[in-house]
N, C-alpha and C positions, 0 to 999 in steps of 0.2 A: 504494500500500500504506500502510495506516495504522499509525503507530507506537504501540505499547502502552507505557504508563507502567510503569516497572520500579522497584520498591521493593526495595532490597537487604534481605537477611535480617539484616544487621548493624543497619541503621536500624530495622527492626521490633523487633529484640531490644533496642536501646538505648531506644526509646520505651517498651517494655514494662517494662524495668528501671527507668526513671525513675519511671513510674507506680507500680511495685511498691515501690520503695525510698524514695520521698519522699512526704510528706503534702502534696499540692498545695494543701490548704486553709490550711496554716500555714508552709510552707517559704519562707524568704527567697530561695533560689536558684531555686526552681521554684514560684512563687506562681500558682496557677490553671492553669498549663500548664508543661510541661517546658521549662526554659531561660528562663522569664520571671522575672527576678530583680527584687527590690525595690531601691530606691535607699537610700543611706546614711540612717539615721534613721527609715526606714519600717518598719512591721511588716506581716506577711501575716495577714489575718484573713478566713476564709471564701473564700480564693482571690483576694483583692483586696489590693493594696498600699495602705497608708494610713499617715498620720502618727499617732502616738499623741496622745491628748487631752492638753492643750488646743492642740496645734500644728496647723498647716495647711501643706500642700505649696505652696511658692512657688518655682516654677522649678526649682531644683536642690537644695533642702533643706527640711526641716521647720522652721517658725518659729512662735513664739507671737505672733500678730498683735495681742495685747493689750499686748505689751511691746517688740516689736522696732522699733528706730528706723527701719530701712529698709523695713519692711512693717507700718506702724501702722494697724490696722483693716482693711487689705486688702493683698494682694500688690502690691508696687511703690509703695505710698504712703509716701514718705519724709518724716520730720519735719525741720524746719529745724535749722540749726546750733546754735541756742540753745534748742531744744525737746527734750522727752523724750516718749516714748510711754507714756501712762498709761491703762490700761483701753481700749485701742484708739483713743485720741484723742491728737493732738499737743498738748502743753501747754507753756507758757513755763517754762523752767528758770532764767531770769534775772529781769529786771524789765521791765515794759512802760512805755516812754517814747513819748509821742505815738502810741499805738496800735501800736507795733512792739516785739517782744520783743528785748531786747538783753542783753548780758553786761556788768554793771558791773565785772567782774574784768578784761576784756581790751578792751572797746570804747573806742577813743580819743575818741569823741564823747560817751560816757556813762560816764566812768571814775569809779567809786565811787558814781555816782548819775546821775539823768537830767540831761542838758544840761551836764555837767561835761566840758569839752573839754581835751584835752592839746595842742591846737594842732598844732605840727609834731612833737611828741613821740609817745611810745607809752604804752599803759596795761598795767600788769602788776600783778596782785594788787589791783586797784582804786586804784592809785597811778600818777600821771603821771610819766614820766621823759623827759629830753631836751627840746629845743625851748625857745623863749623863753617860751612861756605854760605850761610844764609844771610848775607847782607851785614849791615852795621850791627855791632854788639851794643845792646842797650845799656850795659854797665860801663862802657868806655866813653869818656868825654872826648872832646876835640883834641886835647893835648896828649891823649893816649893814657892818661892816668885813670885808674879805676875810680868810681864814685867814692869809695872809702878813703882813698888817698886825697882826693879833692876836698873832702870834708875836714880831714885833719890839717891840711894846708890852710883851709879857711879859718880854723880855730886859732891858728897862730897869727896874730895880727902883726902889723908892721913894727910896733914898738915892743913886742914880746921878746924875752931873752930865750936863748936856747936852753933846753932842760937837760939835766944829766939822766942817767939810767934810772934813778929813783923817781924822776918826775919833778924834782925840786928845781926851781929856777935859780936859787942862790948856790946850789951845789953843796950846801952844807946840811947840818942837821936841823931837825924841827924842834929845837929846844924852846923856842918862843922868846929867847933873850936876844936883844939887839945890841 
């Protein structure tokens, strides 16, 4: 015996209600057919889900492939770390050193410009910090003296007498008698 397909009256009524209640040509929840919903960011036009111009559907969302860093010119085409997407092409947003796009703001091999190395240090804001080769030492003054030496030199005024090893200016004892 052959089984006959049975469509419930409720299902038929639901389908009829959907088609009567919704404009299948423009409904986001019923685009082109009952229950066929468009994804976030898409619109329904003539029963087809599509991204609004100038965006393109890339996997899970609408993107502007002329400006999107992760989908530059085509879905999935990602620009490099120091590049930006401009008119659908990845372009260097830093400087080009030896044919490579680098950031003079953070790159320790090109800190502030091409081939300016921070050595063992790091680059921040185009200035090297830390490490032996990392630019001017913050503890050294213009005369080459360390800050500690500069302070002790400043304490000895122009009228002060040299002190002996004990720190006494008179070189004698501290008996208090004069």
